[in-house]
TIFILO-304292 format. One record per residue: residue in three letters; x, y, z of N, C-alpha, C, CB in turn; residue number from 1. Coordinates in steps of 0.02 Angstrom, whole numbers. Each point is the difference from the previous one (the first is absolute). Glycine has a CB too. Example, Ala and Ser with C-alpha at 12.3 -4.5 7.8 and 13.67 -1.06 7.14 Angstrom:
% residues 2
+-----+--------+--------+--------+--------+--------+--------+--------+--------+--------+--------+--------+--------+-----+
!   r !    nxx !    nyy !    nzz !   caxx !   cayy !   cazz !    cxx !    cyy !    czz !   cbxx !   cbyy !   cbzz !   k !
+-----+--------+--------+--------+--------+--------+--------+--------+--------+--------+--------+--------+--------+-----+
! ALA !    660 !   -284 !    390 !    -45 !     59 !      0 !     45 !     60 !      0 !    -95 !    -59 !     62 !   1 !
! SER !     77 !    112 !    -98 !     42 !     59 !      3 !    -39 !     55 !     37 !     59 !    -32 !   -108 !   2 !
+-----+--------+--------+--------+--------+--------+--------+--------+--------+--------+--------+--------+--------+-----+
//
This chain:
% residues 86
+-----+--------+--------+--------+--------+--------+--------+--------+--------+--------+--------+--------+--------+-----+
!   r !    nxx !    nyy !    nzz !   caxx !   cayy !   cazz !    cxx !    cyy !    czz !   cbxx !   cbyy !   cbzz !   k !
+-----+--------+--------+--------+--------+--------+--------+--------+--------+--------+--------+--------+--------+-----+
! MET !   2831 !  -3533 !    217 !     26 !     68 !      0 !    -29 !     39 !    -60 !    106 !    -39 !     58 !   1 !
! LEU !   -105 !      7 !   -116 !    -27 !     34 !    -60 !    -74 !     13 !      7 !     87 !    -55 !    -69 !   2 !
! ASP !   -123 !      8 !     99 !    -71 !     10 !      9 !    -14 !     60 !     45 !    -17 !   -124 !    -15 !   3 !
! GLU !     55 !    132 !     68 !     -9 !     57 !     44 !     16 !     65 !    -36 !     28 !    -72 !     99 !   4 !
! LEU !     24 !     73 !   -139 !     18 !     60 !    -37 !    -55 !     21 !    -48 !    120 !    -31 !     11 !   5 !
! ARG !   -154 !    -18 !    -39 !    -54 !     16 !    -47 !    -61 !     31 !     36 !     39 !    -94 !    -73 !   6 !
! HIS !    -51 !     72 !    135 !    -58 !     24 !     37 !     13 !     62 !     41 !    -38 !   -117 !      4 !   7 !
! LYS !     99 !    133 !      8 !     17 !     59 !     40 !     38 !     49 !    -45 !      5 !    -67 !    109 !   8 !
! MET !    -44 !    107 !   -144 !     27 !     42 !    -54 !     54 !     49 !     24 !   -110 !    -10 !    -55 !   9 !
! ALA !    103 !     40 !    113 !     49 !     48 !     25 !     68 !    -33 !      8 !    -90 !     64 !     58 !  10 !
! VAL !     90 !   -124 !    -32 !     62 !    -37 !      9 !     24 !    -30 !    -66 !    -32 !    -25 !    120 !  11 !
! GLY !    -14 !      2 !   -159 !     17 !    -30 !    -65 !     37 !     48 !    -45 !    -99 !    -71 !     10 !  12 !
! GLY !     82 !    135 !     -8 !     35 !     50 !    -40 !     73 !      7 !     20 !   -107 !     60 !    -14 !  13 !
! MET !    121 !    -73 !     77 !     69 !      4 !     24 !     44 !    -54 !    -32 !    -41 !     47 !    109 !  14 !
! ALA !     12 !   -103 !   -126 !     38 !    -56 !    -28 !     25 !     14 !    -71 !    -67 !    -76 !     71 !  15 !
! GLN !     44 !    130 !   -101 !     23 !     17 !    -68 !     70 !     31 !      1 !   -119 !     17 !    -34 !  16 !
! ASN !    139 !      8 !     92 !     67 !     29 !      8 !     46 !    -56 !     24 !    -47 !    117 !     26 !  17 !
! PRO !    102 !   -132 !    -61 !     43 !    -56 !     20 !     27 !      4 !     71 !     31 !     -8 !   -118 !  18 !
! LEU !    -12 !     67 !    141 !     25 !      6 !     68 !    -55 !    -14 !     51 !     85 !     84 !    -39 !  19 !
! LEU !   -144 !    -54 !     28 !    -56 !    -12 !     45 !    -23 !    -73 !     -3 !    -35 !    120 !    -13 !  20 !
! ALA !     37 !   -150 !    -45 !    -19 !    -71 !     -6 !     47 !    -44 !     40 !    -47 !     23 !   -114 !  21 !
! THR !    112 !     -7 !    113 !     49 !    -37 !     39 !    -14 !      8 !     75 !     85 !     15 !    -91 !  22 !
! LEU !    -98 !     47 !    112 !    -14 !     12 !     71 !    -66 !    -34 !     21 !     62 !    109 !     -8 !  23 !
! LEU !   -111 !   -111 !    -36 !    -62 !    -36 !     16 !     14 !    -74 !     12 !    -65 !     82 !    -69 !  24 !
! CYS !    106 !   -111 !     26 !     18 !    -70 !      8 !     38 !    -12 !     65 !      4 !    -12 !   -124 !  25 !
! LEU !     42 !     56 !    141 !     37 !     -7 !     62 !    -46 !      6 !     61 !    101 !     45 !    -57 !  26 !
! ALA !   -146 !      3 !     55 !    -43 !     14 !     57 !    -55 !    -51 !     10 !     24 !    119 !    -18 !  27 !
! PHE !    -49 !   -148 !    -35 !    -59 !    -43 !      6 !     10 !    -71 !    -26 !    -66 !    102 !    -11 !  28 !
! SER !    128 !   -123 !      0 !     12 !    -68 !    -23 !     -9 !    -49 !     57 !     79 !     43 !    -87 !  29 !
! PRO !    -99 !   -104 !     71 !     -9 !    -51 !     53 !     66 !    -14 !     35 !    -94 !    -51 !    -65 !  30 !
! ASN !     90 !     41 !    129 !     58 !    -15 !     41 !    -21 !    -55 !     49 !     49 !    119 !    -11 !  31 !
! PRO !    -12 !   -175 !     14 !    -21 !    -54 !     44 !     -1 !     18 !     74 !     46 !    -78 !    -84 !  32 !
! SER !     -9 !    131 !    103 !      4 !     17 !     71 !    -54 !     50 !     22 !    121 !    -21 !     -8 !  33 !
! ARG !   -164 !     43 !    -38 !    -54 !     46 !     20 !    -62 !    -13 !    -43 !     85 !     87 !     36 !  34 !
! LEU !   -140 !    -61 !    -13 !    -63 !     -9 !    -36 !      3 !     37 !    -67 !    -62 !    -12 !    109 !  35 !
! PRO !     29 !    -15 !   -161 !     -2 !     36 !    -64 !    -36 !     66 !      7 !      3 !   -110 !    -62 !  36 !
! LEU !     21 !    159 !     27 !    -30 !     66 !      2 !    -41 !     11 !    -63 !     95 !     44 !     69 !  37 !
! SER !   -149 !     -8 !    -62 !    -39 !     19 !    -59 !     11 !     74 !    -11 !    -87 !    -92 !     19 !  38 !
! PHE !     77 !    113 !    -80 !     10 !     71 !    -16 !    -55 !     41 !     32 !     56 !    -31 !   -108 !  39 !
! PRO !    -38 !     87 !    140 !    -51 !     45 !     25 !    -33 !     37 !    -58 !     63 !     14 !    109 !  40 !
! LEU !   -118 !     19 !    -94 !    -36 !     37 !    -52 !     32 !     67 !    -16 !   -103 !    -56 !     38 !  41 !
! ARG !    139 !     85 !     10 !     27 !     67 !    -10 !     76 !     -3 !     -9 !    -93 !     48 !     69 !  42 !
! ARG !    117 !     -5 !   -113 !     72 !      3 !    -14 !     41 !     19 !     62 !    -27 !     31 !   -117 !  43 !
! VAL !      0 !     12 !    159 !     37 !     23 !     58 !     19 !    -59 !     45 !    -60 !    110 !     -5 !  44 !
! GLU !     17 !   -160 !     10 !     14 !    -59 !     40 !     56 !    -41 !    -32 !   -119 !     -1 !     41 !  45 !
! VAL !    120 !     -1 !   -106 !     54 !    -36 !    -36 !     66 !     36 !     12 !    -82 !    -40 !    -88 !  46 !
! TYR !     82 !    106 !     82 !     62 !     38 !     11 !     25 !     -9 !     72 !    -37 !     83 !    -87 !  47 !
! GLU !    -10 !    -85 !    134 !     20 !    -10 !     70 !     35 !    -67 !      9 !    -97 !     71 !     37 !  48 !
! ARG !     70 !   -123 !    -66 !     30 !    -67 !      5 !     69 !     -1 !    -33 !   -114 !    -52 !      0 !  49 !
! MET !    120 !     84 !    -58 !     64 !      2 !    -34 !     52 !     38 !     41 !    -60 !     -5 !   -110 !  50 !
! LEU !     40 !     61 !    139 !     45 !     41 !     39 !     25 !    -38 !     61 !    -58 !    102 !    -40 !  51 !
! GLU !     14 !   -138 !     74 !     21 !    -40 !     58 !     51 !    -52 !    -21 !   -112 !     19 !     54 !  52 !
! GLY !    100 !    -50 !   -111 !     48 !    -50 !    -25 !     67 !     30 !    -16 !    -95 !    -64 !    -45 !  53 !
! LEU !     95 !    121 !     12 !     62 !     33 !    -19 !     38 !     27 !     60 !    -52 !     29 !   -109 !  54 !
! LEU !     16 !    -10 !    162 !     33 !     28 !     60 !     29 !    -54 !     45 !    -79 !     95 !     -6 !  55 !
! GLY !     71 !   -157 !    -12 !     34 !    -50 !     40 !    -33 !    -68 !      4 !     40 !     92 !     62 !  56 !
! GLU !   -104 !    -96 !    -76 !    -33 !    -65 !      8 !     27 !    -52 !    -49 !   -102 !     60 !     39 !  57 !
! TRP !    120 !    -38 !   -100 !     24 !    -48 !    -49 !     76 !    -11 !      4 !    -94 !     33 !    -73 !  58 !
! GLY !    131 !     17 !     94 !     72 !      0 !     -5 !     34 !    -63 !     23 !     -8 !    118 !     14 !  59 !
! GLN !      2 !   -134 !     48 !     35 !    -58 !     28 !    -27 !    -65 !    -28 !     21 !     65 !    104 !  60 !
! ALA !    -86 !    -70 !   -111 !    -30 !    -61 !    -24 !     22 !    -16 !    -72 !    -98 !     20 !     75 !  61 !
! LYS !    100 !     31 !   -118 !     19 !    -12 !    -69 !     76 !    -14 !     -7 !    -95 !     74 !    -37 !  62 !
! ALA !    135 !    -40 !     77 !     73 !     -6 !     -5 !     25 !    -68 !     26 !      9 !    124 !     12 !  63 !
! THR !    -38 !   -149 !     42 !     26 !    -60 !     31 !    -42 !    -62 !    -14 !     47 !     71 !     87 !  64 !
! GLY !   -106 !    -62 !   -114 !    -44 !    -56 !    -12 !    -36 !    -23 !     63 !     75 !    -35 !    -92 !  65 !
! THR !    -67 !     73 !    146 !    -35 !    -16 !     63 !    -58 !     48 !      9 !    107 !    -45 !     52 !  66 !
! ASP !   -144 !     35 !      0 !    -57 !     45 !     12 !     16 !     47 !     58 !    -79 !    -88 !    -42 !  67 !
! ALA !    143 !    106 !     50 !     19 !     46 !     53 !    -24 !     70 !    -17 !    101 !    -70 !     28 !  68 !
! ARG !   -134 !    103 !     19 !    -26 !     67 !    -11 !     28 !     47 !     51 !   -105 !    -47 !    -50 !  69 !
! PRO !    108 !    111 !     34 !     24 !     49 !     48 !    -48 !      6 !     59 !     58 !     63 !    -92 !  70 !
! PRO !    -35 !    -35 !    148 !    -45 !      9 !     57 !    -61 !     40 !    -21 !     97 !     -4 !     78 !  71 !
! ARG !   -154 !    -12 !    -47 !    -64 !     30 !    -17 !      0 !     76 !     -1 !    -52 !   -100 !     49 !  72 !
! GLY !     86 !    132 !     -2 !     -1 !     72 !      5 !     44 !     36 !    -50 !    -24 !    -16 !    117 !  73 !
! LEU !     65 !    -21 !   -153 !     48 !     31 !    -46 !    -33 !     32 !    -61 !     84 !    -83 !     39 !  74 !
! ILE !   -131 !     50 !    -69 !    -33 !     26 !    -60 !    -40 !     63 !     17 !     -6 !   -116 !    -48 !  75 !
! PRO !    -36 !    117 !    101 !    -34 !     63 !     18 !     48 !     57 !     16 !    -94 !    -68 !     43 !  76 !
! ALA !    151 !     51 !    -13 !     50 !     52 !     15 !     28 !     29 !    -64 !     29 !    -58 !    108 !  77 !
! LYS !    -16 !     16 !   -158 !     24 !     24 !    -64 !    -52 !     43 !    -35 !     72 !   -103 !    -11 !  78 !
! LEU !   -136 !     83 !     17 !    -54 !     39 !    -30 !     -4 !     69 !     32 !    -63 !   -105 !    -26 !  79 !
! ARG !     69 !    109 !     92 !     -2 !     65 !     34 !     58 !     44 !    -23 !    -55 !    -53 !     99 !  80 !
! LEU !    114 !     23 !   -107 !     58 !     37 !    -24 !    -13 !     28 !    -70 !     76 !    -73 !     71 !  81 !
! LEU !   -103 !     32 !   -115 !    -15 !     23 !    -68 !    -53 !     54 !      0 !     30 !   -113 !    -43 !  82 !
! GLU !    -79 !    109 !     88 !    -52 !     51 !      4 !     30 !     68 !     19 !    -83 !    -89 !     32 !  83 !
! GLU !    135 !     89 !      7 !     33 !     62 !     19 !     31 !     35 !    -61 !     23 !    -48 !    114 !  84 !
! TRP !     -1 !      9 !   -162 !     33 !     28 !    -59 !    -49 !     28 !    -51 !     91 !    -81 !     18 !  85 !
! VAL !   -153 !     59 !    -15 !    -50 !     21 !    -50 !    -28 !     65 !     15 !    -26 !   -114 !    -20 !  86 !
+-----+--------+--------+--------+--------+--------+--------+--------+--------+--------+--------+--------+--------+-----+
//
């Protein structure tokens, strides 16, 4: 993880902020139930991954210790709702 942060400067700068560093760890930490993720080159891709996690992908899995995820269409529906507010 540290090696990737050193080579991807745009994302590495995010790790200097404690809140963003925590979200980076949540979004890209190894998980035995899925393939390891590598950091994208662009910040927008990192924010997208974090937002998906915060909108529901992480909620159930972190709270119960299981890998239960919301239905596939729920996260895009939440994103459309948020887009209406912006």
